[in-house]
C-alpha positions in Angstrom: -21.8 -3.8 67.5 -21.7 -2.2 64.5 -18.3 -2.1 62.7 -17.9 1.9 62.6 -18.3 1.9 66.0 -15.8 -1.3 67.0 -13.0 0.6 64.5 -13.4 3.8 66.6 -12.9 1.9 69.5 -10.0 0.6 68.4 -8.8 4.0 67.4 -9.1 5.2 70.6 -7.6 2.5 72.2 -4.5 2.6 69.6 -4.3 5.6 69.6 -4.2 6.3 66.0 -6.3 6.0 62.4 -6.8 2.1 61.9 -6.9 1.1 58.2 -8.0 -2.5 58.9 -10.1 -2.5 55.5 -7.5 -2.0 52.7 -5.6 -4.7 51.0 -1.7 -4.8 51.2 -0.5 -3.5 47.9 0.3 -6.4 45.1 4.0 -7.3 44.5 4.1 -7.8 40.3 6.9 -9.7 38.6 7.7 -9.8 35.5 7.1 -12.3 32.7 10.2 -12.0 30.6 8.7 -10.6 27.7 8.8 -6.9 27.6 5.2 -6.4 25.7 3.6 -8.5 28.4 5.0 -6.6 31.2 4.1 -3.1 29.9 0.8 -4.2 28.9 0.0 -5.9 32.4 2.7 -4.8 34.6 3.6 -8.1 35.0 2.5 -10.9 36.8 0.8 -10.8 40.3 2.4 -12.5 43.2 0.1 -14.2 46.4 -2.6 -14.2 43.2 -4.1 -16.8 40.3 -3.2 -16.2 37.2 -5.2 -18.0 33.8 -2.6 -18.3 30.7 -5.7 -19.2 28.3 -5.3 -20.2 24.7 -5.5 -22.9 22.0 -2.4 -24.9 20.1 0.0 -23.2 18.9 -1.3 -20.0 20.8 1.9 -18.8 21.9 0.8 -20.0 25.7 3.8 -22.6 26.1 5.8 -19.5 24.7 5.1 -17.6 27.5 5.3 -19.9 30.2 8.7 -20.7 29.3 9.5 -17.1 29.4 8.4 -16.5 32.8 9.9 -20.2 33.8 13.6 -18.7 32.5 12.4 -15.2 34.3 11.9 -17.2 37.5 14.8 -19.3 37.7 17.2 -16.4 36.9 15.7 -14.9 40.0 16.6 -17.9 41.1 13.3 -18.6 42.9 12.7 -22.3 43.1 9.7 -23.1 41.0 7.4 -25.9 40.8 5.4 -27.4 37.8 2.3 -29.8 37.8 2.0 -31.1 34.5 -1.3 -32.8 33.9 -1.0 -34.1 30.6 2.7 -35.2 30.6 4.1 -32.3 27.5 7.1 -30.6 29.0 9.7 -30.9 27.3 13.1 -30.1 29.6 15.1 -30.1 26.3 13.0 -26.9 24.9 13.3 -25.6 28.1 15.9 -25.1 29.0 17.2 -23.8 25.2 14.7 -21.1 26.1 16.8 -20.0 29.4 15.1 -22.4 32.2 17.6 -23.2 35.0 16.0 -27.0 35.5 18.0 -27.3 38.8 15.6 -24.6 40.1 12.1 -26.8 39.0 10.0 -29.2 40.7 8.4 -30.9 37.8 5.4 -32.9 38.7 4.0 -35.4 36.0 0.1 -36.0 37.3 -0.3 -38.7 34.8 -3.3 -37.6 32.7 -5.4 -36.7 35.6 -6.7 -33.4 35.7 -8.1 -34.1 39.8 -4.3 -35.6 40.9 -2.4 -32.0 39.4 -5.3 -29.8 41.2 -4.4 -31.9 44.7 -0.6 -31.6 43.7 -0.6 -27.9 43.5 -2.6 -27.6 46.1 0.1 -29.5 48.3 2.8 -27.4 46.8 1.4 -24.3 47.6 0.2 -25.4 51.2 4.0 -26.6 51.6 5.2 -23.1 50.5 8.6 -21.9 49.5 8.2 -21.7 46.0 8.4 -18.6 44.0 6.1 -19.8 41.2 3.6 -22.8 41.0 2.4 -23.6 37.9 -0.5 -26.2 37.1 -0.7 -27.0 33.4 -4.0 -28.1 31.7 -2.7 -26.9 28.5 -3.6 -30.2 26.9 -6.3 -31.7 28.9 -9.7 -31.3 27.1 -11.8 -28.6 27.9 -14.6 -30.9 29.1 -12.1 -32.4 31.7 -11.0 -29.1 33.2 -14.3 -27.7 33.2 -15.4 -30.5 35.6 -12.7 -28.5 38.2 -15.5 -27.0 40.7 -15.8 -23.6 41.6 -14.7 -24.5 45.3 -11.6 -26.0 44.2 -10.6 -23.2 42.8 -11.6 -21.1 45.4 -9.6 -23.0 48.0 -6.6 -22.7 45.4 -7.1 -19.1 45.3 -7.0 -19.1 49.4 -4.4 -21.0 49.4 -1.7 -18.7 47.4 -2.7 -15.4 48.9 -0.7 -13.6 51.4 2.5 -16.0 50.0 5.1 -14.9 47.8 4.3 -17.7 45.1 2.7 -16.7 41.6 0.6 -19.0 40.5 -0.2 -20.0 37.4 -2.9 -21.8 36.0 -2.4 -22.9 32.1 -5.4 -24.1 29.9 -7.2 -23.9 26.5 -10.2 -21.9 28.3 -10.7 -19.7 31.3 -12.1 -21.9 33.9 -11.3 -20.4 37.0 -13.8 -17.5 36.5 -14.1 -14.7 39.1 -11.2 -16.6 41.6 -8.6 -15.5 38.8 -7.3 -12.3 39.7 -5.9 -11.8 36.0 -6.3 -14.0 32.6 -4.3 -13.9 30.0 -5.7 -14.8 26.7 -3.2 -16.0 23.7 -4.0 -16.1 20.0 -1.3 -16.8 16.8 -1.1 -13.4 14.2 1.3 -15.7 12.2 4.2 -18.3 11.5 7.7 -16.9 10.0 9.1 -19.8 7.5 12.4 -19.7 6.0 12.3 -20.7 2.1 9.9 -20.2 -1.0 6.6 -21.1 -0.9 5.4 -24.4 -2.0 9.2 -25.9 -1.4 10.3 -27.4 1.5 10.8 -24.6 4.7 11.1 -24.3 8.2 9.4 -22.5 11.1 11.6 -19.8 11.6 9.8 -17.8 13.8 5.7 -17.3 15.1 4.2 -14.1 16.2 1.7 -14.3 19.1 -0.6 -11.7 20.6 -1.8 -11.7 24.5 -4.6 -10.1 25.5 -4.8 -9.2 29.3 -8.4 -9.7 30.8 -10.0 -8.1 33.4 -9.5 -9.6 37.5 -8.8 -7.7 40.9 -5.7 -8.2 40.6 -5.8 -6.1 37.1 -7.7 -3.2 38.5 -5.2 -2.7 41.1 -2.6 -2.5 38.1 -5.1 -0.2 36.3 -5.1 2.3 39.2 -1.2 1.9 40.5 -0.1 2.5 36.3 -2.9 5.3 35.7 -4.1 3.0 32.7 -7.9 3.3 32.2 -9.8 -0.1 33.5 -11.4 -1.0 29.7 -14.6 -3.5 29.7 -13.3 -5.6 26.7 -9.5 -7.0 26.8 -6.9 -5.2 25.0 -4.5 -6.6 22.7 -0.6 -5.7 23.6 1.3 -3.6 21.4 3.6 -5.1 20.0 3.0 -8.8 19.7 5.6 -10.5 21.1 7.6 -13.1 18.8 8.9 -16.6 19.7 11.9 -17.6 17.7 11.9 -21.4 17.3 14.3 -23.8 18.6 
């Protein structure tokens, strides 16, 4: 039976218009960095967001800000740490409430991290689930199949969880609703050049990429959808801890 005829029959039975193909509105939450939030509107719940960038690109600073914001909302968070790189002391100094964070250490195994993230999402009860592959070699991260990413995307849909995947390069491809690419702009040092100096701060530029949630956010905020990622202006600054 054609879909149009089936819809017409349902509407006649229910006595009203049946809007069965529209997506529910996306709920967006703050990242804790105003420059990022003003550029992309926040992070979508019920969707997969990728944060990508090399070492010293600002991805960890952005991650800690997101964690601090989520735990401040009294949400329970879960971090799957594939390479045992998470530093609780730096996280606490950045404002993360560690008592609301479950830290899963997967002993340098991307496949174990993938399975742990899947179990956490399926279990429910989390406002934020993170799979950190930031220190995983790109060749290893690329071996995660598109089918696995699709399963994670389907698992998080229609849940209140924000699912983040951190890596050096984008891996989820079309399964990611939003991609944020981080890059360092400059470092701020104390003292005089040529002498002993201390790192005071670093400036980073996040570049929001395209995605399903990104397109919906552009329509919601009346921002034009650009063919290329656009840098957030201004850049955000992370202070040395």
